[in-house]
N, C-alpha and C positions, 0 to 999 in steps of 0.2 A: 625158831627151829630148835629141836631138842638136841641134846648132846648124847650121842650113842657111842658105844665102844665095841669093836670086834677086833680080836687080835689079828695083826697083820703079819706076825712072824718076823724073823730076822732081827728082833730087838727094837724095831721102830714101828710106830703106829701111823698108818695111813687111812684107817677106817673111821676114826672118830670124826664126827661132824661138829665143827665149831661155829657158833654164831659170829658172823663177821660184820654185820651192818653197823653195830655200835662202834666199830673201829675205823669208821670213815673209809671203808673199802670202796674203791671205784667200781670194782666188779659187782659188788652186792648192792650198791646204792644207785647205780645208773637207772635201774628200772624199779617199778613198784614192788613192795615186799612180797606179793603173791607170785612174782616171776622168778623162776629158777635160772640163774645166770651161768651159761656155758659159753661165754663169748671171749672177753679179753684173755690174753695168754698169761694167766696168773693162776697158780695151783692153789687148791684149798687144803694144803698140808702145812703143818708147822715146820719151821726150818730145823735143820739138823741141831741136835742138842749141843754139839761142840761149838757151833756158830753162836747159839744163844748164850752159852757160857762165856765165850770171848766178849760178846757185847756187854753182858752184865759186868764182867771184870773191868772193862774199859769205862763204863758209866760210873761204876763204883769208885774209880780213881778220882772222879769229881770235877776235873778240869777239862773242858772241851774246847780248847783254843785251836788256833791254826795248827795244821798238821802237815806232814810231808810223807811221801811214799818211802817206805822202808825197803832197804835192800832185801830183807827177808821175804817181802811180798813178791818182788820181782823174781827172786830165786825160786820161791814156791810155785809161781805160775809157770816158769820155764821148766821146772821138774815135772809138773803136771802135764804140760804139753808134750814133753819127751815121752813120758810113760803112756799116755792115753792116745796120742796122735802120731807118735814117732816123728815129731817135729822138733828141730833144734833151734829155738828162738834165743837170741841173745838179750840179756837184761836191758842193754842200752837201746834196744829197738822198741821198747814198750813206752807208750804214752797213755797215762790213765786219764779218763774223761768221765763225765757224769752219765753218759748214755750213748747207745749206738745211733739213735736218731740224730743227735747233734753230730755224731761222727759222719753220717752220710753227708750232712751239709758242709762240714769242714773239708771232707774229701772232695766234694764238688767244687768248693771255692779254691781248693789247693790245686786241683788237676785240670780245671777248665776256666775259660774266660766267659764273661757275660755274653749271652747269645749263642754260645756253642752248644753242642748236643751231648746228652747222656744217653746211654743205651740200657733199657730195662727189659725184663722177661716176665710179663704177666702170665697168669694171675700172680699178684705180688703184694706183700705187706703194704698197707695203705700209705705210710709215710714215704715209701719209695715211689709209689705211684704219683704222689703229690710233689715229689722233690723238684722236678724240673720247673714247674710253675712257680713254686715258692722261691727258687734260687735264681730266677731269670735265665734259665737254660731251656733249650729245646729238648724234647723227649722223643727219641726213636724207640720203637717198641718191637721186640722180637718174641712174641708169645710162645710159651712152651706148648707143645702139641700133646694132646691126651690120647693115649692108646690104651684101650681097656685091658689088654693083656700085659703090656710092658710098662704101663704107667706113663709118666710125664717125660717127654724127650725134648732135647734142643731142636729148634728149627734153624738149621744152618743157613738156609737161603734168607730167612728173615734177619738173621744176625749179619750176614754179608750186606744185605740191603741197608741196614742201619749203619754199618761201617762206611759204605759208599756215600751215604747221606751226611757223613762228617762226624759221627759220634767219636768223642774223645775219651770218654770214661764209661766203663761197664759197671753198673751197680748190680752185683751178683749176690745171690742168697743161697747158702750151702751149709747145712741142710736147708732145703727150700721151704719157705713159709708163704703160702699155706699148704702146699701139696704134700709135704713130708718126704720128698725125694732126697736120698743120699746119693750124690753123683759119684760115679765110679772113677777110679784112677785114670782109665782110658779116656773117659769123657772130659775130665779135667785137663789132661794133657792136650787133647785136641782143642779145647777151648783156649788153653795157653798158647798153642801154636797160632790160633786165629787172632788172638790179641797181639801177639808179637808181629804177625804179618801186617796188621793194619796200624800198629803203633798205638793201640788203645791201652790206657791205664785201667786199673781195676780197683774198685772198693768192694771187698768181699765180706758180706755180713754172715758171720759164722756163729751167731749167738746161741743157736740150738745144737752146737756141735757135740755136747756131752750127752744129749738125749737120744742116742741111737737105740732104736727098738729092735730092728732086724739084727739078730745076733750073727748073721753072716757078713755084716757090713762093719767097716771101721771108718771113723772120720779121718780124713787126711786134709789138712789145710791146703787150700789152693796154692798158696805161696811156697809150700814145701815140695811141690811136685814139678815145678817148671822154673828155670833160671830167669826167664824174662819176667814172669809174674813176681818172683821174689824181689826183683829190682824195681818194679813199676806198680806196686800194690800197697794198699792200706787194708789190713785185715782187722775186723772188729769182732771182739769176743767179750764175754761178761760172765760173772757167776750168777747173774740175776735170774735167768730162766732155769738154769741147772739146779740151783739151791733154793729157789723161790724166795729171793730177797730183792725183787725188783724195786721195792719202795726205798731201798738204801742207795740207789742211783750211783752205781759203780761199774764202769766198763773199761776196756783197754783196747787201744789201737796198736797193732804190731806193724812197724814200718821199718824194714831192714835198711832201706836206702837212706843214708844220712841226710842228703840234700832234700829229699822228699819229706823226711821227718822234720827238718828245720822249717820247711815251708808250711807244713801242717801246724806246727807250734806257733808260727807267726799268725796264722789265721785265728788261733785260739785267743790271742792277746786282747784283753779288754772285753771279751765276749763270753768266754767259757770259764766258769769258776773251777777251782780245784775240787777234786772229789772230797766229800765230807769225811770226817774222822771215823764215823761209824761204818760207812761204806767200805773204807779201806780195812778197818778192823775185821769186818765180816768176810771180806774177800780173802784176807790172809788165812783166817781160820778155815774157810771153805777149801782152799787149795792145799792146806797142810793136813787137815783132819777130816774133811767131808766125804771122802771116797766111800766108806762103808754105808753111810746114809744114802748116797747117790745110787749105789748098786742095789740097795733095797728098794729105793724109789723106782728104779728102772724095772725091777721085777714086778712091782705093783702096777706100773703103767702098762707093761706088756699084758698083764691080766685084764686091765680095762680095755686095751685095744682089742684083745680077743673076745671079750664080752660084747663090744660094739660090733666086731666082725660077725659074730653069730646073729646079732640083730639085723645087720645089713643083709645077710643071706636070706632072711625072712621077708625082705623088702626089695625084690628084684627090680622094682620100678625106680629105685635109687641107684646111682652109679658112684663109684669111688675107686681109688687105688689105695689099698691098705697102707697106711703111713709107715715108712721105713725109719722115721725119726720124728721127734717132737711129741707133744701130747695133744696134737691138733688133728682132727679128721676133716678132710675137704670133700664135701658131698654134693653131688649134682642132683637137683630136684626138677630138672627140665621136663621129664616125662610126666610129672604131676602138675607142674606150674610152668608151662613153656613161656609165659610172658615175664617170668622172673620170680625169684624167691620172695614170697610176701612177708617180709620181715615184720612189719607192724601188726599184721594179722596174727602171726605166730606168737609174737610177744603178748598180744591181747589174750591168747589162750594159755599163757603162763610159761613160755620157754623163750629165752633170749640166746640165739646163736649170733655169730658175726655174719652180717649180710655180705654175700659175694660181690655185690655191686661195688663195695668199697675196695675190693681187690682187683676189679676190672673184669668180673665174671658174674653177670646178673642172675643166672639161674642156680648158682652154687651158694653154699653157706659153709662156714667153718665152725665145727663143734669142738669145744675144749673138754677133753676127758681126763684132765688132771685134777681129779676130785675123788672123794670117797666113793666106792662102788655103789653104795646105797643111793647117792645123789644121781649117779649116772643111770642107774636102773629107773629111778623116779622120772628122770628127764625123758628116757626112751619110752616109758609107758605113756607119758604125756604126749610125746610126738605120735605114738600109735593112734591116739584119740584124735589128733589133728589132721593127719595125712588123709587125703582123699582116697576113697576105696576104689 
């Protein structure tokens, strides 16, 4: 792949195409070299210069021994949350962990007993879909309902059915992956009332919370909007998706309830390693200095979303609800392929999306538009050649 450059404006470059296969990239090496990968949620942008500078400085120090979480990192994260989400988290409520997927499992072990049920809302991130089976829990499902005009909505009857069936923990995703929904304050307050009524604890995956594309929306952490949720929840966030540093394995669990936090930490003992020194270094730099890069990235991603929306308008046989957040588009191919999205056939034609069957929706696929626009244009041209007429 050639290296091309087009000015992105705002002082940051999102248009250059960098060869990633030689860097052991999962995204670029899962499929043969002739396949353009728009699947896993990993952007093809260089990280913010201030983050890279902080990493260089730390590596240049030369000693990479055991480390600890600095007060400055906790304070930077809490200041970030206050400014961007109007949320007042306390530093002592933070537990830094290597990733949100391990956080799902820790929350499940903390909040439920073997054989009890968790409640999920498909279509959903595959590790959440697999969580019950891997953890020895039952899974109650309350799928979101798709409305072409209003997008994805809660199914309150299905949620109640799951509660009546004994669900003890809701694994929530907000903003939602893969649909891109940003749930409203009213929806979140209603969901909080539901959880309080049934005595259900919450694990809220909010890893995409900084990637709000709809400028009429603001992310509000679920725990910040309802007193029951604040006292009975584990919220998971990370700089990984926001700043494209997922390979540094650094996330945070926000657990205001001290007893719940102690129980969560007990589950970690002997199983979950401390976050590595470079992950913590990058996180501190991200929350202290990364906002200008993020704002520029959001502007670019909105442009990619709009480019994709124009393409979707030219393909009325496809359905979607334009994502309000994330750099992921959730597209229904049922009118073309009613038996299911033919993932292997599409890959054979040179395009790799994330197959919807892995999210619990066989006719759908997830397209990652977190890439230089030239790559997005190339991918959509290739899809044009593949789609049945």
